[in-house]
GUVEX-913245 format. One record per residue: x negated, y negated, z negated of N, C-alpha, C in turn; residue number from 1. Coordinates in steps of 0.001 Angstrom, whole numbers, m for minus. Each point is the difference from the previous one (the first is absolute). Layout:
BEGIN
[[X; Y; Z]; [X; Y; Z]; [X; Y; Z]; NUM]
...
// end
This chain:
BEGIN
[[m83407; m17589; m19857]; [m468; m465; m984]; [m1528; 1384; m342]; 1]
[[m642; m1386; m301]; [m1448; 1213; m186]; [m687; m1297; m1080]; 2]
[[m930; 941; m649]; [m1118; m82; m615]; [m936; m70; 60]; 3]
[[m874; m1000; 261]; [m1307; m319; 623]; [m1444; 601; m1300]; 4]
[[636; m819; m943]; [m1351; 143; m1202]; [813; m555; m1413]; 5]
[[m818; 1135; m589]; [258; 322; m1020]; [m1515; m560; m1643]; 6]
[[m487; m1084; m513]; [m733; m301; m498]; [249; m343; m1763]; 7]
[[m1678; 312; m130]; [m45; m297; m1849]; [m620; m517; m269]; 8]
[[m218; m1600; m562]; [m759; m938; m244]; [m260; m42; m1540]; 9]
[[m984; m755; m296]; [m124; m328; m1524]; [167; m1912; 42]; 10]
[[600; m893; m279]; [m169; m1441; 207]; [m1343; 51; m1267]; 11]
[[m1487; m172; m5]; [m341; m899; m585]; [m140; m1410; m537]; 12]
[[39; m447; m1038]; [m1174; m1186; 392]; [m191; m543; 997]; 13]
[[m928; 88; 527]; [m302; m753; 1060]; [m114; 595; 1511]; 14]
[[26; 1475; m38]; [m85; 1123; 1105]; [1521; 1162; m47]; 15]
[[309; m576; 1081]; [951; 1346; m38]; [m432; 1523; 996]; 16]
[[m67; 1325; m684]; [m539; 868; 359]; [609; 1426; 623]; 17]
[[274; 395; 1441]; [410; 924; 454]; [m330; 1435; m983]; 18]
[[858; 912; m519]; [m395; 409; m201]; [m49; 1788; 267]; 19]
[[1835; m470; 643]; [419; 1446; 794]; [648; m493; 1157]; 20]
[[194; 849; 682]; [687; m382; 1277]; [199; 971; 1445]; 21]
[[1437; 91; 158]; [767; 901; 1333]; [m115; m1013; 831]; 22]
[[m422; 608; 1469]; [1185; m636; 899]; [497; 748; 1012]; 23]
[[635; m113; 937]; [391; 515; 1004]; [18; m701; 1058]; 24]
[[m667; m68; 920]; [m342; m1172; 1447]; [m5; 1012; 514]; 25]
[[752; 1585; 718]; [5; 425; 974]; [939; m681; 1019]; 26]
[[951; m857; m391]; [842; m407; 1370]; [m1089; m1002; 628]; 27]
[[m818; m420; m720]; [m888; m1163; 1213]; [m970; 533; 588]; 28]
[[m717; m457; 783]; [m1140; 401; 1366]; [m424; 535; m1084]; 29]
[[m1164; 586; 411]; [m489; 985; m798]; [m2122; m1321; 90]; 30]
[[m133; m330; 711]; [m980; m1205; 351]; [43; m728; m1253]; 31]
[[1262; m264; m204]; [264; m1720; m952]; [439; 661; m1597]; 32]
[[5; 1650; m106]; [768; 639; m1493]; [m1254; m700; m993]; 33]
[[m1283; 0; 232]; [m878; m490; m1233]; [121; m1574; m264]; 34]
[[m22; m835; 1686]; [651; m1285; m790]; [1478; 84; m98]; 35]
[[440; 228; m148]; [1819; 174; m544]; [m327; 206; m1549]; 36]
[[m729; 1071; 60]; [351; 393; m1741]; [m1473; m1307; m835]; 37]
[[m1077; m350; 753]; [m647; m950; m1186]; [1613; m1404; 108]; 38]
[[357; m413; 1126]; [865; m543; m585]; [586; 15; m583]; 39]
[[756; 917; m695]; [904; 435; m711]; [m624; 98; m1333]; 40]
[[m1093; m37; m382]; [m868; 319; m995]; [m456; m1993; m550]; 41]
[[m483; m297; 809]; [420; m1598; 177]; [1241; m504; m994]; 42]
[[639; 187; 901]; [1511; m306; m344]; [58; 521; m1084]; 43]
[[314; 731; m655]; [153; 861; m1694]; [m768; m980; m741]; 44]
[[m932; 140; 749]; [m973; m980; m1695]; [308; m1448; 326]; 45]
[[159; m777; 631]; [748; m1030; 457]; [1369; m283; m942]; 46]
[[723; 500; 451]; [1260; m218; m587]; [76; 505; m1283]; 47]
[[m646; 1477; m820]; [m628; m354; m1310]; [m175; m968; m862]; 48]
[[m1377; m233; 801]; [m167; m1851; m356]; [154; m948; m266]; 49]
[[870; m357; 571]; [1568; m703; 25]; [1581; 833; m502]; 50]
[[109; 921; m1220]; [700; m341; m258]; [138; m41; m1550]; 51]
[[624; m711; m794]; [m244; 148; m1144]; [257; 1990; m699]; 52]
[[m821; m375; m1410]; [315; 1017; m671]; [1014; 374; 25]; 53]
[[1112; 928; m109]; [1060; 521; m868]; [757; m443; 796]; 54]
[[230; m171; 1927]; [618; m201; 576]; [103; 998; 1282]; 55]
[[719; m762; 604]; [553; 1464; 1616]; [446; m1217; 608]; 56]
[[15; 755; 1338]; [m147; m1598; 1256]; [39; 1050; 1288]; 57]
[[828; m295; 787]; [48; 220; 1781]; [m400; m908; 392]; 58]
[[m1208; m215; 1276]; [m327; m477; 923]; [244; 357; 1625]; 59]
[[243; m238; 1015]; [m357; m427; 699]; [m300; m526; 1439]; 60]
[[m836; 1601; 383]; [m772; m1167; 1063]; [295; 1519; 1354]; 61]
[[578; m1034; 907]; [m17; m84; 1222]; [1491; 1602; m349]; 62]
[[m157; 1391; 458]; [806; 789; 177]; [m436; m2; m1137]; 63]
[[m656; 667; m1125]; [m714; 459; m1471]; [163; m642; m680]; 64]
[[1165; 521; m1284]; [431; m362; m1007]; [m1540; 621; m1392]; 65]
[[m259; m1047; m456]; [m1354; 540; m1044]; [431; m429; m1751]; 66]
[[368; 1546; m515]; [1024; m510; m1518]; [m1620; 149; m465]; 67]
[[356; m430; m957]; [m1636; m383; m1316]; [653; 665; m1784]; 68]
[[m738; 156; m786]; [676; 32; m1546]; [m996; m106; m247]; 69]
[[m365; m761; m1207]; [m1061; m193; m641]; [406; 361; m1019]; 70]
[[m561; 867; m963]; [1013; 430; m1846]; [m1122; m666; m908]; 71]
[[311; m844; m1104]; [m270; 244; m718]; [m1403; 155; m466]; 72]
[[m496; 736; 399]; [m1867; 639; m717]; [m236; 241; 1604]; 73]
[[43; m595; 392]; [m974; m1158; 1429]; [255; 1679; 857]; 74]
[[276; 1315; 197]; [195; 85; 1018]; [1341; m303; 1150]; 75]
[[m634; 1; 688]; [1543; 142; 1220]; [m309; 1010; 1071]; 76]
[[1045; 305; 178]; [267; 190; 2163]; [773; m680; 563]; 77]
[[m582; m147; 1618]; [763; m253; 938]; [449; 673; 1059]; 78]
[[747; m7; 611]; [859; 1550; 942]; [340; m1326; 1493]; 79]
[[m653; 406; 1045]; [33; m820; 1294]; [1353; 1212; 781]; 80]
[[1069; m601; 815]; [803; 707; 245]; [809; m854; 1057]; 81]
[[602; 253; 927]; [492; m389; 352]; [1442; m682; 234]; 82]
[[834; m1165; 731]; [738; m799; m1015]; [1067; 756; m74]; 83]
[[371; 1252; 805]; [1173; 703; m323]; [m626; 1402; m1344]; 84]
[[m732; m429; m1007]; [329; 784; m1255]; [191; m285; m850]; 85]
[[979; 487; m767]; [289; m387; m1078]; [m757; m538; m575]; 86]
[[400; m1395; m870]; [m1030; m338; m910]; [19; 372; m1600]; 87]
[[1693; 710; 218]; [m353; 696; m1542]; [m964; 1310; m347]; 88]
[[723; 414; 970]; [m1333; 1171; 17]; [m1752; m185; 455]; 89]
[[m4; m898; 203]; [m1545; m597; m70]; [m759; m325; m1234]; 90]
[[1114; m869; m723]; [m178; m40; m1189]; [288; 1415; m1336]; 91]
[[827; 984; 295]; [331; 1067; m909]; [m1587; 1174; 334]; 92]
[[m405; m391; 1367]; [m1137; 449; 446]; [m1329; m304; m948]; 93]
[[203; m1104; m225]; [m1549; m1082; m255]; [650; 919; m2094]; 94]
[[742; m141; m518]; [678; m341; m938]; [m1295; 2054; m419]; 95]
[[1031; 298; 792]; [m706; 1675; m9]; [m1026; 116; m507]; 96]
[[m1248; m285; 1576]; [m699; 5; 182]; [m1211; m833; m1066]; 97]
[[m54; m1003; m484]; [m500; m958; m1099]; [39; 861; m1184]; 98]
[[1326; 732; m490]; [213; 92; m1560]; [m1127; 1940; 270]; 99]
[[57; 739; 1521]; [m608; 962; m6]; [m1299; 334; m11]; 100]
[[m349; m1704; 381]; [m1283; m350; 319]; [m851; m392; m1280]; 101]
[[120; m743; m1067]; [m22; m132; m1355]; [m160; 1276; m802]; 102]
[[771; 788; 427]; [229; 1333; m1096]; [m1192; 622; 159]; 103]
[[69; 111; 2125]; [m1804; 1343; m216]; [m1559; m864; 394]; 104]
[[500; m1667; 84]; [m1128; m277; 283]; [m507; m1254; m1822]; 105]
[[m1227; 396; m459]; [m267; m1133; m1693]; [374; m1333; 616]; 106]
[[471; m633; m595]; [m399; m1051; 474]; [m1252; m670; m444]; 107]
[[m1106; 534; m391]; [m1308; m737; 410]; [m680; 158; 1219]; 108]
[[563; 578; 727]; [m163; 132; 928]; [363; m661; 1190]; 109]
[[428; m885; m253]; [1666; m1122; 707]; [m1196; m619; 173]; 110]
[[m633; m1109; m673]; [m523; m1249; 566]; [m1663; 255; 888]; 111]
[[m390; 1114; m235]; [m1221; 81; 604]; [198; 1301; 1404]; 112]
[[979; 798; 3]; [481; 650; 571]; [m135; 88; 1700]; 113]
[[43; 808; 691]; [481; m143; 1879]; [424; 1452; 230]; 114]
[[23; m285; 1244]; [981; 1329; 805]; [m1073; 1118; m3]; 115]
[[m1230; m21; m412]; [m619; 1105; 591]; [m461; 552; m1971]; 116]
[[780; m1085; m908]; [m576; 563; m1048]; [1250; 585; m1247]; 117]
[[1007; m412; 812]; [1166; m88; m898]; [927; 1828; 326]; 118]
[[m115; 332; m529]; [713; 1850; m4]; [883; m323; 34]; 119]
[[845; 140; 779]; [1500; m651; 249]; [688; 553; 1356]; 120]
[[983; 1712; 441]; [m72; 171; 1344]; [1509; m285; 506]; 121]
[[906; m279; m878]; [1560; m12; 251]; [218; m1116; 652]; 122]
[[m111; m965; 448]; [m101; m1264; 856]; [403; 1246; 1416]; 123]
[[m814; 164; 924]; [236; 742; 1354]; [1343; 388; m13]; 124]
[[709; 904; m1198]; [947; 690; m365]; [1195; m669; 458]; 125]
[[m186; m1165; m1333]; [991; m1139; 23]; [237; m214; 1258]; 126]
[[m914; m415; 882]; [587; m907; 799]; [355; 876; 1657]; 127]
[[m337; 1323; m283]; [760; 565; 1024]; [1859; 627; m156]; 128]
[[m27; 290; m1262]; [814; 218; m851]; [1477; m683; 70]; 129]
[[m565; m1661; m346]; [616; m1459; 39]; [147; m534; 1639]; 130]
[[m343; 480; 899]; [83; 108; 1233]; [1948; m180; 48]; 131]
[[419; 698; m436]; [1863; 0; 461]; [m430; m660; m1249]; 132]
[[645; m638; m458]; [1036; m406; m1066]; [1082; 1307; m796]; 133]
[[898; 5; 1324]; [1318; 614; m1091]; [m878; 1567; m72]; 134]
[[m774; 446; 343]; [m320; 1253; m416]; [m929; m600; m1527]; 135]
[[m1174; m543; 443]; [m468; m545; m1790]; [798; m415; m747]; 136]
[[909; m1148; m11]; [815; m711; m688]; [1499; 550; m576]; 137]
[[498; 602; m950]; [987; 305; 191]; [983; m1226; 281]; 138]
[[m245; m1019; m653]; [737; m909; 19]; [417; m612; 1725]; 139]
[[m873; 149; 404]; [212; m309; 1619]; [923; 806; 616]; 140]
[[m143; 1556; m412]; [90; 878; 687]; [2416; m24; m113]; 141]
[[219; m201; m1381]; [1054; m481; m932]; [647; m1516; 826]; 142]
[[m1120; m894; 512]; [541; m1010; 754]; [663; 529; 1536]; 143]
[[m863; 880; 467]; [545; 194; 1180]; [1111; 1036; m15]; 144]
[[101; 619; m451]; [1048; 1068; 63]; [1027; m883; m813]; 145]
[[m339; m843; m193]; [1455; m1937; m504]; [407; m317; 1226]; 146]
[[m1331; 180; 936]; [459; m1183; 855]; [247; 741; 1154]; 147]
[[m466; 1611; 567]; [1210; 461; 1182]; [1314; 785; m837]; 148]
[[54; m102; m1399]; [1805; 637; m140]; [47; m1798; 326]; 149]
[[m115; m822; m738]; [1007; m1828; 428]; [399; m177; 1790]; 150]
[[m1398; 1130; 711]; [556; m355; 1494]; [1094; 1550; 557]; 151]
[[m53; 1050; m953]; [799; 393; 514]; [1079; 274; m481]; 152]
[[561; m1130; m1199]; [1054; m511; m519]; [359; m643; 773]; 153]
[[m561; m755; 198]; [344; m1908; 953]; [461; 1053; 1526]; 154]
[[m602; 564; 218]; [682; 1086; 1336]; [872; 862; m65]; 155]
[[421; 162; m1237]; [1437; 727; m427]; [1497; m833; m214]; 156]
[[m844; m1414; m536]; [1098; m817; 179]; [314; m681; 870]; 157]
[[m913; 228; 966]; [743; m1338; 1588]; [456; 1709; 392]; 158]
[[m283; 1442; m305]; [622; 914; 1046]; [1721; m100; m815]; 159]
[[311; m261; m1385]; [954; 172; m617]; [1327; m1081; 617]; 160]
[[m1031; m1278; m299]; [798; m1595; 591]; [218; 472; 1898]; 161]
[[m517; 1046; 522]; [830; 96; 1539]; [430; 987; m609]; 162]
[[m135; 968; m856]; [1243; 753; 188]; [1466; m1063; m778]; 163]
[[m637; m288; m766]; [1787; m1067; m840]; [595; m450; 1296]; 164]
[[m541; m898; 209]; [830; m578; 1809]; [403; 1277; 564]; 165]
[[97; 1145; 583]; [m109; 752; 788]; [1132; 997; m568]; 166]
[[202; m6; m1565]; [1097; 69; m899]; [1255; m907; 146]; 167]
[[m992; m1074; m370]; [1709; m1094; 401]; [587; 133; 1038]; 168]
[[m833; 297; 1224]; [729; 158; 1285]; [913; 1214; 336]; 169]
[[m673; 1869; m973]; [571; 134; 3]; [1704; m208; m209]; 170]
[[m506; m491; m1602]; [1760; m437; m1408]; [423; m838; 1087]; 171]
[[m135; m959; 1082]; [792; m821; 255]; [625; 731; 1334]; 172]
[[m642; 944; 924]; [675; 579; 515]; [784; 787; m677]; 173]
[[m127; 775; m1014]; [1035; 1106; m330]; [913; m828; m652]; 174]
[[99; m1221; m443]; [1358; m1086; m765]; [630; 21; 1333]; 175]
[[m481; m169; 1244]; [997; m603; 1572]; [105; 1896; 12]; 176]
[[m386; 1247; m359]; [44; 707; 770]; [1470; 1235; m882]; 177]
[[m282; m398; m1180]; [892; m525; m1211]; [1593; m132; 387]; 178]
[[169; m1245; 860]; [1173; m1206; 363]; [185; 993; 1151]; 179]
[[m743; 362; 515]; [266; 688; 1195]; [557; 1383; m376]; 180]
[[m793; 882; m490]; [823; 1258; m368]; [1653; m224; m1239]; 181]
[[m251; m1039; m217]; [1501; 131; m1404]; [621; 182; 1250]; 182]
[[184; m1541; 1120]; [785; 33; 1069]; [377; 1089; 864]; 183]
[[m1059; 641; 407]; [353; 1046; 710]; [437; 1391; m660]; 184]
[[562; m311; m1597]; [359; 1100; m606]; [1639; m994; m235]; 185]
[[m53; m423; 371]; [1416; m305; m653]; [670; m488; 1484]; 186]
[[m855; 397; 1284]; [400; 141; 1425]; [541; 1023; 112]; 187]
[[m753; 1480; m561]; [m254; 974; 279]; [1622; 551; m1105]; 188]
[[m228; m714; m1098]; [1067; 176; m622]; [1671; 223; 418]; 189]
[[m353; m1862; 372]; [1478; m207; 882]; [396; 1202; 1181]; 190]
[[m699; 219; 716]; [m247; 1400; 1181]; [859; 1150; m461]; 191]
[[m728; 40; m1246]; [334; 1686; m101]; [1212; m2; m515]; 192]
[[318; m873; m889]; [1704; m57; m561]; [1261; 1; 657]; 193]
[[m165; 333; 1462]; [684; m88; 1057]; [72; 1986; m281]; 194]
[[m910; 490; m221]; [170; 1007; 179]; [m186; 1080; m1269]; 195]
[[755; m376; m594]; [70; 572; m1027]; [694; 1521; 274]; 196]
[[m434; 1121; m532]; [1250; 1178; m429]; [882; m196; m659]; 197]
[[857; 451; m410]; [1177; 78; m668]; [265; 1440; m489]; 198]
// end
């Protein structure tokens, strides 16, 4: 699971502007990184341009998922992640980033802003913090613990069933043994009855 890009954009009437972005392209070849970063920026702007205000969407492109959230106030966020990264965590991240961004950066600066003029520095921190969704999102951590507990419970149930089968074998053997023990007891009693001391 990996996050590659986290972007904040403004959806104007005629143009989408990139306000701030953070990228993690360390898994790509050094010579490809700048091209990939430019492509992610272009893709983010295109997705925001084609998404209605007040909506969320997830788009799949090869082995990547692009999650977009365009708020009613025209502030938008895009996360580019791999297929395995949970969508719910991406949208939680977008909610958090856009809320914080709107409190830190004045709304007047959005239509004319650029990555050089906007002073918001938290994106890199969020991008690195959310690389592991279980550490960053408490709900994912709980879900992972539930999945682990489910596996343990399933294994425990299987071992109980196997143990139950073994117990059934023991019970049937003990019933057989019980019958043989009773017969032995009766035989022993008959044998010992001839040797009573008077």
